[in-house]
N, C-alpha and C positions, 0 to 999 in steps of 0.2 A: 787376128778377131776382130769379125764385123761391128763397125757401129752399130746402135738400135735401129734404125732407120735402113741403115742397106742391109743388116738382118732379116729386117721384114720384108723389105722389097726382094730379095731370094728366095723368102718363105714361101712366103703369103704373098704379096705383089702381084704377080704375075697371074693366079687366081681372080684376086679383087679385079685388077683390071677388064678381065673379062666376064666377068660375073655383073659388075657395073651398069653395062648399057641394057641388060636383060630386067635388071633390075628398078633402073631410071622408069625403062618401057611399060613394065609391071603398077608401079606408082603415078604415072599416067602426070608426068612433067611434061608442061605445055611450054611454048613459044610465050614469054614474058612472064613467067612464074618469078618468084623471088624460094628460094630454096635455102632450107640450113642442113648443115650433115655433119650430124651427134657423131663423134667417136670417126672423125676421117682419116684420122692416119694420114699414111703419102698425100691422100687426096685423088685415087682413082675412083668413089663416084661422086668427089667435086667437082672436077675435072669430065666427067660423064655426063652427069646433069648440064653442067655451064658450054658441052656441045651441040646442046638446043638452042638455036636464036635467041636472042634477046631475053635470056634466063640471067639472073643474078642470083649467083650460087656461094654462099658461107659455110667455110666449115669450120667446125673445132673439134679439137681435142686436148686431153689433159698434159698430150707427152710434147714438150717445147721443139725439141728435138724431130718431131715427124713435124710438126709445125712450118720448121725450119726448110725441110726438106721438101715440103708440101709449096712451100715460098718461093723456091726456086725453079720449079717448076709453071708459077702461076701467068693467068693472062689478065686479060681489062674486065672478065667477067666474073672476078673468082677473087675470092677476100677470106684467108686463112688467121686465124688466131686462139688463141691458148683457151678453153674454157673445158667446163667439168659437164657434162652428158646429165647430172643431179643438180645443175644449178646454170644451164645455161644463160651468159650476160644480156637477153635480150628483152622486148618488151612484149607485153599479151599482144598476141593476133599478129605477130611482126613477118608471118613466111606463109606463102601459099600449100607450102608441104615442106613438111620436115620427115624427112630420111634417116637413115641408122645402118648401115651394114657390117656384118658380122662383127657386132660389139655388145648390142644389147645382153648376150647371155654372158659378159665378163662385167657386168656392173654390178656392184654388189647387192642395191634396191634397183631391181628392173623397175616397181611399180612408181619408186619416184622419179625416174629418170623420164618413164614414158607418162606419167603427170605434166613435168617439166615441157618434152616434148608439143605435149597436147596445147600446156599454155598460152604455148609461145606461135601458135598453130592459127589461122582463121579461124571464125566459124564456118562449116564447108570445107575445109581445108581437108589435107588426106596427112596421115603421120604414119609410116610405112617402115619394116625392117625386116633385116633375111639374115637367119641364122645359118649354120650348115648344118646337114644332116650329118653329125657325128658316128651316129649307131653304124648305119648301114650304107649311108650315100656318099661321103668322103672319101673316096676310094683310097689317096694318098697316106690319110690316116691313119683308114682302118686296118690295112697290111699293114702298117707301121705298129700300129699296139698289139695285130693278132700274133706278131714275131716277137715283140716285147715282152709280151704276157707267158709264151709259150717261151723263154728264157727265164723268166723272172717275176713270180706271184707277185711280189710288191707293187707291179710296175698295173694290177688289174682298177689300184686303185688311182692310176692318175689317169687312165683311159677317159679320152674325152668323149665318147659315149655316155656319160655320168651327166656331162654338162647343161645344164638346164634351159629351158626352153630349144632344145634342139631336136625336140621331136613333135613328129605329125599335131596339131591342135594345141601346140600349148602356147605357141604366140598368139592364134587369135583367141584362146581364153584370156591370154590376160588384156588382148586389146578392148574385151567387151566388159573384162571386167573394171575395166577406169570410164566407162561410159561412151567409147565410140562406137559408132553405128555404122551400118554396109559395112561391114566385117568380111574381109577375105582372104583368104590363104591358099596359095599354090607352091609347087614345088619348081625350082628353075634349076635346070641341068646344061652344064660345060665340061665340053674334054679335056685333058691336057697332055700334049706329045712331050717324053721325055728323049730326049737323041740318047741320053747311055745312061745305065742305073748310076754314074756319078755327077749326073744332072739330077736324080731325084735326092740321092745321101746328101748333099754339100751343103743344102739348105739347112738341113736340120744340124749343124753343127754351129750355127749361127744363138743358138740359144733362145730361139721365138717361138712362142706359146709354150703348153703343157711339155709336149713334144718334144723339143728343143730344149728346155730344161731338164727334162727326163733324160738325153743324149746328155749334156754336158754334167750331171749329177753320177754317170758311170764311171768307174774306173779305166784305164787305156783298154787293158783285154776285153771286158766285159763291154766294151764299146766296140771292139772289133769284133766280138763275137754276134754282137747283133748283127751290125754292116754285114757281116759272112750270111747272115740268114736271111735278110732282104736282098741281098743280092743274089744268095742261090732261089729265093721265089721269081726275084723280076727278069733275072737273067742280063745281061750287059747291052743287049741290042736295043731298038730306039722300041719303046711302048706307051701306049695311052692309058690313063684314069682317068674314068668321070668323077664328078663332085656334084652332089645336089644341094641346095640351100631351100628352106622354107621361108618362104616371102608370106606377107601380111601387110594389108594396109587396111586403114581404116577412116573414116571421115568423124571431123568435130563437128559438135552438137552446134 
């Protein structure tokens, strides 16, 4: 069985590393900025921000294991520490840009988290986030849940298409509701090539996210039935799937 951080890396890390540079560009990170990455996981976004010259980036996550994994890949321009999105341990206006990628939809109180992200960002600084379009745009998961639902009616209630803040306009509405201005929302799309069906399937066995948790909950016969169904749909040769995230940014008053 994978550790939590290894499971995340195998399941979502390769996607987040590919999405991160697009999101950093959308958020407008510039040389000399101080950047906070909220819910940094194993650090893909933090490292992408720190790749810009003279950027000082800090990543926080509730998971100590994720923070320790991120620290193992750290460099002089990056700092990681345990911290909660709803109570980041920083002063008012401490950062030029506060970012969060693939996290805010999992936070129990997204309004509080966004208010805190706004608090620690300087006036006229930028607060930005990105969330997968689970309904139509994240093909890896859309294929999974379509096939799971065809075998098990109970899977419909666990389908990530029901995730909050994952549909067009939902992030921008939240950004405006907390008083951010110059709010802009846009889709960010990436492709991922899988070398084989096992390259697609094995990461689901790590128990990560709602899909991984669903796989872990199945009996072995039910898991094998789902695997066979997915393999029949995707085949065993190399194939490419597309993922779309909705990204939003807004300026602090």
